[in-house]
C-alpha positions as CSV (number, residue, x, y, z in Angstrom):
1,M,74.3,98.8,90.0
2,A,78.1,97.9,89.9
3,D,77.9,97.4,86.1
4,E,76.2,100.8,85.7
5,A,79.0,102.5,87.7
6,K,81.6,100.6,85.7
7,A,80.0,101.7,82.4
8,K,80.1,105.3,83.6
9,G,83.8,105.0,84.6
10,N,84.7,103.5,81.2
11,A,82.9,106.3,79.4
12,A,84.7,109.0,81.5
13,F,88.0,107.2,81.0
14,S,87.5,107.1,77.2
15,A,86.8,110.9,77.3
16,G,90.0,111.6,79.2
17,R,88.1,112.5,82.5
18,F,90.4,110.3,84.6
19,E,89.4,111.8,88.1
20,E,85.8,111.2,87.3
21,A,86.5,107.7,86.0
22,A,88.3,106.8,89.2
23,G,85.3,108.0,91.2
24,H,82.9,105.9,89.3
25,F,85.1,102.8,89.6
26,S,85.3,103.4,93.3
27,D,81.5,103.4,93.5
28,A,81.4,100.1,91.6
29,I,84.0,98.6,93.9
30,A,81.9,99.5,96.9
31,L,79.1,97.4,95.4
32,A,81.3,94.6,94.1
33,P,84.5,94.5,96.1
34,A,85.6,91.1,94.8
35,N,85.6,92.2,91.1
36,H,89.2,92.3,90.0
37,V,88.4,94.2,86.7
38,L,87.1,97.2,88.7
39,Y,90.4,97.5,90.6
40,S,92.3,97.1,87.3
41,N,90.3,99.9,85.7
42,R,90.7,102.3,88.7
43,S,94.5,101.6,88.7
44,A,94.6,102.7,85.0
45,A,92.6,105.9,85.8
46,L,94.8,106.7,88.8
47,A,98.0,106.1,86.8
48,S,96.7,108.5,84.1
49,I,96.7,111.3,86.7
50,H,100.1,110.3,88.1
51,R,98.7,109.0,91.4
52,Y,101.1,106.0,91.0
53,S,101.1,105.0,94.7
54,D,97.3,104.6,94.6
55,A,97.5,102.9,91.2
56,L,100.0,100.4,92.7
57,A,97.7,99.6,95.6
58,D,94.9,98.8,93.1
59,A,97.1,96.8,90.8
60,E,98.3,94.7,93.8
61,K,94.7,94.1,94.7
62,T,93.9,93.1,91.1
63,V,96.7,90.5,91.2
64,E,95.6,89.3,94.6
65,L,92.0,88.7,93.4
66,K,93.0,87.2,90.0
67,P,96.6,86.0,90.0
68,D,96.2,84.2,86.7
69,W,95.0,87.4,84.8
70,A,97.8,88.8,82.6
71,K,96.3,92.3,82.5
72,G,96.7,92.7,86.3
73,Y,100.5,92.4,85.9
74,S,100.4,95.0,83.2
75,R,98.7,97.5,85.6
76,L,101.3,96.5,88.3
77,G,104.2,97.1,85.9
78,A,102.9,100.5,84.8
79,A,102.4,101.6,88.5
80,H,106.0,100.5,89.4
81,L,107.4,102.3,86.4
82,G,105.5,105.5,87.2
83,L,107.1,105.4,90.7
84,G,110.5,104.9,89.2
85,D,111.0,101.3,90.3
86,A,112.1,99.9,86.9
87,A,113.2,96.5,88.4
88,S,109.9,95.8,90.0
89,A,108.1,96.9,86.8
90,A,110.1,94.5,84.7
91,A,109.4,91.6,87.2
92,A,105.7,92.4,86.9
93,Y,105.7,92.4,83.1
94,E,107.6,89.2,83.0
95,K,105.0,87.5,85.3
96,G,102.3,88.7,83.0
97,L,104.1,87.4,79.9
98,A,104.5,84.0,81.6
99,L,100.6,83.9,81.6
100,D,100.1,85.4,78.1
101,P,103.4,85.2,76.0
102,S,101.8,86.9,73.0
103,N,100.5,90.0,74.8
104,E,101.9,93.0,72.9
105,G,101.1,95.5,75.8
106,L,103.2,93.4,78.2
107,K,106.0,93.1,75.7
108,A,106.1,96.9,75.2
109,G,105.9,97.5,78.9
110,L,108.8,95.2,79.6
111,A,110.9,96.9,76.9
112,D,110.2,100.3,78.5
113,A,111.1,98.9,82.0
114,K,114.4,97.4,80.8
115,K,115.2,100.7,79.0
116,A,114.6,102.7,82.2
117,A,116.6,100.2,84.3
118,A,119.6,100.4,81.9
119,A,119.5,104.2,81.5
120,P,122.2,106.0,83.6
121,P,120.8,108.0,86.6
122,R,119.9,111.5,85.7
123,R,122.3,114.2,86.8
124,A,120.9,117.3,88.3
125,P,120.4,119.9,85.6
126,S,122.6,122.9,85.7
127,G,120.0,125.5,85.0
128,G,117.2,126.7,82.8
129,A,113.4,126.3,83.1
130,D,113.5,122.9,81.4
131,A,116.0,121.6,84.0
132,I,114.1,123.0,86.9
133,G,110.8,121.7,85.4
134,Q,112.1,118.2,85.7
135,M,111.7,118.6,89.5
136,F,107.9,118.5,88.9
137,Q,108.0,115.0,87.5
138,G,108.2,112.8,90.6
139,P,105.3,111.6,92.8
140,E,106.8,113.4,95.8
141,L,105.5,116.7,94.2
142,W,101.9,116.0,95.4
143,T,103.0,114.9,98.8
144,K,105.1,118.1,99.4
145,I,102.3,120.4,98.2
146,A,99.6,118.7,100.3
147,S,101.8,118.7,103.4
148,D,102.7,122.4,103.3
149,P,100.0,124.7,104.8
150,A,100.9,127.5,102.4
151,T,100.3,125.4,99.2
152,R,97.8,122.8,100.3
153,A,94.8,124.9,99.1
154,Y,96.2,125.1,95.6
155,L,95.2,121.4,95.0
156,D,91.6,122.5,95.1
157,Q,92.1,125.1,92.4
158,P,91.4,123.7,88.9
159,D,93.5,126.3,87.0
160,F,96.5,125.6,89.2
161,M,96.2,121.9,88.7
162,Q,96.0,122.4,85.0
163,M,99.3,124.4,85.1
164,L,101.0,121.7,87.1
165,R,100.0,118.9,84.7
166,E,101.2,121.0,81.8
167,V,104.6,121.4,83.4
168,Q,104.7,117.7,84.1
169,R,103.9,116.9,80.5
170,N,106.3,119.6,79.1
171,P,109.0,120.8,81.7
172,S,110.1,123.5,79.3
173,S,106.7,125.2,79.7
174,L,107.6,126.3,83.2
175,N,108.7,129.7,82.0
176,T,105.1,130.4,80.9
177,Y,103.7,130.1,84.4
178,L,106.4,131.7,86.6
179,S,104.5,135.0,86.6
180,D,101.9,133.2,88.7
181,P,102.8,133.6,92.5
182,R,101.4,130.2,93.2
183,M,103.8,128.5,90.9
184,M,106.7,130.5,92.4
185,Q,105.6,129.4,95.9
186,V,105.6,125.7,94.7
187,L,109.0,126.1,93.0
188,S,110.3,127.6,96.3
189,L,109.0,124.5,98.1
190,M,110.5,122.1,95.6
191,L,113.9,123.8,95.7
192,N,113.7,124.1,99.5
193,I,114.8,127.7,99.4
194,K,113.0,131.1,100.0
195,I,112.7,132.8,96.6
196,Q,112.5,136.6,97.0
197,T,110.3,138.5,94.5
198,P,112.1,141.5,92.9
199,Q,111.6,144.8,94.7
200,D,110.6,148.0,92.8
201,S,113.6,149.8,91.3
202,D,114.7,153.1,92.7
203,F,115.2,154.4,89.1
204,S,112.5,156.6,87.6
205,Q,110.6,155.2,84.6
206,S,112.0,158.0,82.4
207,S,115.6,157.1,83.0
208,S,117.3,155.0,80.4
209,P,119.0,151.8,81.7
210,S,121.9,152.3,79.3
211,Q,122.5,156.0,80.4
212,P,122.1,156.4,84.1
213,P,121.8,160.0,85.5
214,P,125.1,161.7,86.3
215,Q,124.6,161.5,90.0
216,Q,124.2,157.7,89.7
217,Q,127.3,157.5,87.5
218,K,129.3,159.1,90.4
219,Q,127.9,156.6,92.8
220,Q,128.7,153.5,90.6
221,P,132.3,152.9,92.0
222,E,130.9,153.0,95.5
223,T,128.0,150.7,94.5
224,K,130.3,148.2,92.8
225,A,132.4,148.1,95.9
226,R,129.4,147.4,98.0
227,E,128.4,144.6,95.6
228,M,131.7,142.9,96.1
229,E,131.0,142.6,99.8
230,P,129.1,139.5,100.9
231,E,125.5,140.1,101.8
232,P,124.7,139.5,105.4
233,Q,122.7,136.3,106.1
234,P,119.1,137.0,107.1
235,E,118.4,136.4,110.7
236,P,115.9,133.7,111.6
237,M,112.4,134.9,112.3
238,E,111.6,135.3,115.9
239,V,108.9,133.0,117.2
240,S,106.9,134.0,120.2
241,D,106.8,131.7,123.2
242,E,103.1,131.2,122.7
243,E,103.6,130.0,119.1
244,K,106.5,127.8,120.1
245,E,104.4,126.2,122.8
246,R,101.5,125.7,120.3
247,K,103.8,123.9,117.9
248,E,105.2,121.7,120.6
249,R,101.7,120.8,121.8
250,K,100.7,119.9,118.2
251,A,103.7,117.7,117.8
252,A,103.0,116.0,121.1
253,A,99.4,115.4,120.1
254,L,100.5,113.8,116.8
255,K,102.7,111.4,118.8
256,E,99.7,110.5,121.0
257,K,97.6,109.9,117.9
258,E,100.3,107.6,116.5
259,A,100.4,105.7,119.7
260,G,96.6,105.4,119.7
261,N,96.7,104.1,116.2
262,A,99.2,101.4,117.2
263,S,97.1,100.4,120.2
264,Y,94.0,100.2,117.9
265,K,95.7,97.9,115.5
266,K,96.6,95.6,118.5
267,K,92.9,95.8,119.6
268,D,94.0,97.4,122.9
269,F,91.0,99.7,122.8
270,E,91.2,101.1,126.3
271,T,94.8,102.3,125.7
272,A,93.9,103.7,122.3
273,I,91.1,105.7,124.0
274,Q,93.6,107.2,126.5
275,H,96.0,108.2,123.7
276,Y,93.3,109.9,121.6
277,T,91.9,111.7,124.6
278,K,95.4,113.0,125.5
279,A,95.8,114.2,121.9
280,L,92.5,116.1,122.2
281,E,93.7,117.8,125.4
282,L,96.9,118.9,123.7
283,D,95.3,120.0,120.4
284,D,91.6,120.7,119.8
285,E,92.1,121.9,116.3
286,D,92.4,118.5,114.7
287,I,89.1,116.6,114.5
288,S,90.8,113.4,113.5
289,Y,91.4,112.7,117.2
290,L,87.7,112.7,117.7
291,T,86.9,110.5,114.7
292,N,89.6,108.0,115.6
293,R,88.2,107.8,119.2
294,A,84.7,107.3,117.7
295,A,86.0,104.4,115.7
296,V,87.4,102.8,118.8
297,Y,84.0,103.3,120.6
298,I,82.3,101.4,117.7
299,E,84.7,98.4,118.2
300,M,83.9,98.5,121.9
301,G,80.2,98.6,121.4
302,K,79.9,102.0,123.0
303,Y,77.7,103.5,120.3
304,D,76.3,106.4,122.3
305,E,79.9,107.6,123.1
306,C,80.7,107.2,119.4
307,I,77.7,109.4,118.3
308,E,78.7,112.1,120.9
309,D,82.3,112.2,119.5
310,C,81.0,112.4,115.9
311,D,78.7,115.2,116.7
312,K,81.5,117.1,118.3
313,A,83.8,116.4,115.3
314,V,81.2,117.8,112.9
315,E,80.5,120.9,115.0
316,R,84.2,121.6,115.5
317,G,85.0,120.8,111.9
318,R,82.5,123.4,110.7
319,E,84.1,126.0,113.1
320,L,87.6,125.2,111.8
321,R,86.5,124.9,108.2
322,A,88.1,121.4,108.2
323,D,88.5,119.2,105.2
324,F,85.1,118.1,104.0
325,K,86.4,114.5,103.9
326,M,87.0,114.6,107.6
327,V,83.5,115.8,108.3
328,A,82.1,113.1,106.0
329,R,84.1,110.5,108.0
330,A,82.6,111.7,111.3
331,L,79.1,111.5,109.8
332,T,79.8,108.0,108.4
333,R,80.9,106.7,111.8
334,K,77.9,108.3,113.4
335,G,75.6,106.5,110.9
336,T,77.4,103.2,111.6
337,A,76.8,103.6,115.3
338,L,73.1,104.5,114.7
339,A,72.7,101.4,112.5
340,K,74.2,99.3,115.3
341,L,71.7,100.7,117.8
342,A,68.6,100.2,115.5
343,K,66.0,97.8,116.9
344,N,63.3,98.3,114.4
345,S,62.8,99.6,110.8
346,K,62.0,103.1,112.0
347,D,65.4,103.3,113.8
348,Y,67.2,103.0,110.5
349,D,65.7,106.2,109.2
350,I,68.1,108.5,111.1
351,A,71.1,106.2,110.2
352,I,70.2,106.4,106.5
353,E,69.8,110.2,106.7
354,T,73.2,110.5,108.4
355,F,74.9,108.4,105.6
356,Q,73.2,110.6,103.0
357,K,74.6,113.7,104.7
358,A,78.0,112.2,104.7
359,L,77.8,111.5,100.9
360,T,76.9,115.2,100.3
361,E,80.2,116.1,102.0
362,H,82.3,113.5,100.2
363,R,81.2,110.6,97.9
364,N,83.1,107.8,99.6
365,P,82.6,104.2,98.4
366,D,82.6,102.9,102.0
367,T,79.9,105.3,103.0
368,L,77.8,104.3,99.9
369,K,78.2,100.7,100.8
370,R,77.1,101.3,104.4
371,L,74.1,103.3,103.2
372,N,73.0,100.4,100.9
373,E,73.4,97.9,103.8
374,A,71.2,100.2,106.1
375,E,68.5,100.5,103.5
376,K,68.4,96.7,102.9
377,A,68.3,96.1,106.7
378,K,65.4,98.5,107.0
379,K,63.5,96.8,104.2
380,D,64.1,93.3,105.8
381,L,62.9,94.5,109.2
382,E,59.8,96.1,107.6
383,Q,58.9,92.7,106.1
384,Q,59.5,91.0,109.4
385,E,57.4,93.5,111.3
386,Y,54.6,93.2,108.8
387,Y,54.7,89.4,109.0
388,D,51.4,87.9,110.4
389,P,50.3,84.5,109.1
390,K,46.8,84.8,110.8
391,L,46.0,88.1,109.0
392,A,47.5,86.5,105.8
393,D,45.0,83.6,106.0
394,E,42.1,86.1,106.5
395,E,43.2,88.0,103.4
396,R,43.6,84.8,101.4
397,E,40.0,83.8,102.3
398,K,38.7,87.2,101.2
399,G,40.5,86.8,97.9
400,N,38.9,83.4,97.4
401,E,35.5,84.9,97.9
402,M,36.2,87.5,95.3
403,F,37.5,84.9,92.9
404,K,34.2,82.9,93.3
405,Q,32.3,86.0,92.5
406,Q,34.5,86.5,89.4
407,K,35.8,89.8,90.8
408,Y,39.4,89.0,89.9
409,P,41.0,92.5,90.3
410,E,39.6,92.7,93.9
411,A,40.8,89.1,94.6
412,I,44.3,90.1,93.5
413,K,44.3,93.0,96.0
414,H,43.5,90.6,98.8
415,Y,46.1,88.1,97.6
416,N,48.7,90.9,97.4
417,E,48.1,91.8,101.1
418,A,48.2,88.1,102.1
419,I,51.6,87.8,100.4
420,R,52.9,90.9,102.2
421,R,51.7,89.4,105.5
422,N,53.2,86.0,104.7
423,P,55.4,85.8,101.7
424,K,56.2,82.1,102.2
425,D,52.7,80.8,101.6
426,A,52.7,78.9,98.3
427,R,48.9,78.7,98.2
428,V,48.5,82.5,97.8
429,Y,50.8,82.5,94.8
430,S,48.8,79.7,93.2
431,N,45.5,81.5,93.8
432,R,46.8,84.8,92.4
433,A,48.2,82.9,89.3
434,A,44.6,81.7,88.7
435,C,43.4,85.3,88.8
436,Y,46.0,86.5,86.4
437,T,45.1,83.6,84.0
438,K,41.4,84.7,84.1
439,L,42.5,88.2,83.3
440,G,44.7,87.1,80.4
441,A,47.9,88.3,82.2
442,M,49.8,85.2,81.3
443,P,53.4,86.3,82.1
444,E,52.3,87.4,85.6
445,G,50.4,84.1,86.1
446,L,53.4,82.1,85.0
447,K,55.7,84.0,87.4
448,D,53.4,83.3,90.3
449,A,53.0,79.6,89.4
450,E,56.7,79.2,89.3
451,K,57.1,81.0,92.7
452,C,54.5,78.6,94.1
453,I,56.5,75.6,93.0
454,E,59.7,77.1,94.3
455,L,58.2,77.6,97.7
456,D,56.6,74.1,97.9
457,P,57.8,71.7,95.2
458,T,55.3,69.0,96.5
459,F,52.2,71.3,96.0
460,T,50.6,69.7,92.9
461,K,48.3,72.7,92.5
462,G,51.3,74.8,91.5
463,Y,51.9,72.4,88.5
464,T,48.3,72.6,87.3
465,R,48.5,76.4,87.5
466,K,51.8,76.5,85.6
467,G,50.6,74.0,83.0
468,A,47.4,75.9,82.4
469,V,49.2,79.1,81.8
470,Q,51.6,77.5,79.4
471,F,48.7,75.8,77.6
472,F,47.0,79.1,77.1
473,M,50.3,80.6,75.8
474,K,50.2,77.7,73.2
475,E,53.4,76.3,74.6
476,Y,52.0,72.7,74.6
477,E,55.3,70.8,74.9
478,K,56.3,72.9,77.9
479,A,52.9,72.5,79.4
480,M,53.1,68.7,79.0
481,E,56.5,68.6,80.7
482,T,54.9,70.6,83.6
483,Y,51.9,68.2,83.9
484,Q,54.3,65.2,83.8
485,A,56.4,66.7,86.6
486,G,53.2,67.1,88.7
487,L,52.1,63.5,88.0
488,K,55.4,62.2,89.6
489,L,54.0,63.6,92.8
490,D,50.4,62.5,92.3
491,P,50.0,59.9,89.5
492,N,46.2,59.9,89.8
493,N,45.6,63.7,89.8
494,Q,42.7,64.2,87.3
495,E,43.5,67.8,86.6
496,L,47.1,66.9,85.6
497,L,45.9,63.9,83.4
498,D,43.3,66.1,81.7
499,G,46.0,68.7,81.0
500,I,48.3,66.1,79.4
501,R,45.3,64.9,77.2
502,R,44.7,68.4,76.0
503,C,48.3,68.9,75.2
504,V,48.6,65.7,73.2
505,E,45.5,66.7,71.2
506,Q,47.1,70.0,70.2
507,I,50.5,68.5,69.4
508,N,49.0,65.8,67.2
509,K,46.8,68.4,65.5
510,A,49.9,70.5,64.7
511,N,51.8,67.5,63.5
512,R,49.0,66.6,61.1
513,G,49.2,70.2,59.7
514,D,45.7,70.7,61.0
515,I,46.5,74.2,62.2
516,S,46.0,77.7,60.7
517,Q,48.9,79.5,59.0
518,E,48.6,82.3,61.6
519,D,48.8,79.9,64.5
520,L,51.7,78.1,62.9
521,Q,53.6,81.3,62.4
522,E,53.0,82.4,66.0
523,K,54.2,79.0,67.3
524,Q,57.3,79.1,65.2
525,S,58.0,82.7,66.3
526,K,57.8,81.6,70.0
527,A,60.0,78.6,69.3
528,M,62.7,80.6,67.7
529,Q,63.0,82.6,70.9
530,D,63.7,79.4,72.9
531,P,67.5,79.1,73.5
532,E,67.2,75.3,73.3
533,I,65.7,75.5,69.8
534,Q,68.3,78.1,68.8
535,N,71.1,75.7,69.9
536,I,69.6,72.8,67.9
537,L,69.3,74.9,64.8
538,T,72.9,76.3,65.0
539,D,74.4,72.9,65.7
540,P,76.4,71.9,62.5
541,I,75.6,68.2,62.9
542,M,71.8,69.0,63.3
543,R,72.0,71.3,60.3
544,Q,73.4,68.4,58.2
545,V,70.7,66.1,59.5
546,L,68.0,68.5,58.5
547,M,69.5,68.8,55.1
548,D,69.5,65.0,54.7
549,F,65.8,65.0,55.6
550,Q,65.2,67.1,52.6
551,E,67.7,65.6,50.1
552,N,68.5,62.1,51.3
553,P,65.7,60.4,53.2
554,R,67.6,57.1,53.6
555,A,70.5,58.9,55.4
556,A,67.9,60.7,57.5
557,Q,66.5,57.4,58.7
558,D,70.0,56.4,59.8
559,H,70.3,59.6,61.8
560,L,67.1,58.8,63.7
561,K,68.7,55.7,65.2
562,D,70.7,58.1,67.4
563,P,68.5,58.8,70.5
564,G,70.0,62.2,70.9
565,V,69.3,63.3,67.3
566,A,65.8,61.7,67.4
567,Q,65.0,63.7,70.6
568,K,66.1,67.0,69.0
569,I,64.2,66.3,65.8
570,Q,61.1,65.7,67.9
571,K,61.6,69.0,69.7
572,L,61.7,70.7,66.3
573,I,58.6,68.9,65.2
574,N,56.7,69.9,68.4
575,A,57.9,73.5,67.9
576,G,56.5,73.6,64.4
577,I,59.9,74.2,62.9
578,V,59.9,70.8,61.2
579,Q,56.6,69.4,59.8
580,T,55.9,65.7,58.9
581,R,53.6,64.5,56.2
């Protein structure tokens, strides 16, 4: 599943859909958190959308997981350079080049970093849209917009995000977008001043700007005089006592939250609970206090209290139209508590449902991972709850009766139930393999025979089943190896001895050429699919040996003195690739 998510991320990245690519790589990381390539890919995607801080975190994780991988340092350098830290970028590129001195990407990155480090610091531009547009280049742009209540909502508007990215790519394009009040609001935020929009003019539309009315001409000296006087500074807006108190309470609540976070990190859970509770008393419009307290309750094993807080957070979040990510977090923590409380497979149903609801709010990798864990735990418990060796034996006996009556499909049904009741009984797999063999389902029979041997390597019946399937599949050499492995356990086993005899007869028959052309082609076709045969045929030494067999028989005899070569030649003969006369 991780490979599938990674492939989707690579496709999105190649198409320039970097946000989507980062999401897919996050899904892959949730399934394979130790895969350094996934963090590297996500770092590249995040850097492409100028989220350099997040890209840096992923690059550092890449290097942590795989310190001897040069590309990790390339990602690290790019993230540092994006954040304006040319010295750290250069150091990262140099570490990468120490591992891979010929890497052109690292060389180019190091050159860029050194160029940026040597460049004089930019002076503040004196004016113009291009100069002001430079203010939109730094990573602090996103932080300021997200932290200001008046501009935060703009980040969810695709047309506005497109405008911002265009200004970042081309600062001189700022003029194009200044007619948009949202862009003016952000510009006001970045300049840290209040930009007033022009008021309607007192002049009538029919008046010519170059020739003002006579009355206005008379007033011009007086107007100019007034313009020379300094404008009075605007008085600060009056804030009501109620609003002032509200802001103070919110500030105090945030301090309590910070204190709670510090206590949580120290594992002082009781103190953390007290701080989060106090924060809630001061400000009930921030559901993070509830979700944080819920996290503490999970650590303390107070799952019922956690669920209660999460339910409150979801309800209150809906009322306040809180960020969907916060609602998802509350649902994820509720699902975690429900999973902790689960005592049987049915109990996991509500936990799984809660995780699924969280994912509809926000597709978070941690939530996806917890959902997968809950589903696996449910499946394991279902198997444990269904386990009953006594009922398994009864079903196996019923299957044996059906087998004796040559009712093989009915026998398989009983063996299936026996395996569900007791999946560790090797005998059932052996019996079902015999049924599949009778029905001509050789791949299924081989799989069951191998499972039988895996569960009980000392059970000789498993070897006779596997050898019989291989014999019917005309893989006589493999069947002989299987029978020989069984004879090591029971040297006098007649079934195994008879199996070897039949295999020898077929192998000798093939070696004499006493085999139809159709059977020979089938045998060779199967042999060519065998990796061992493929390796022999692609070995340069063995190719020379085979050539000598055709052109220089005396040299070929010398080759056969090497036991390794002789063994490989025998394999080719047994496979029908090489024939003797």
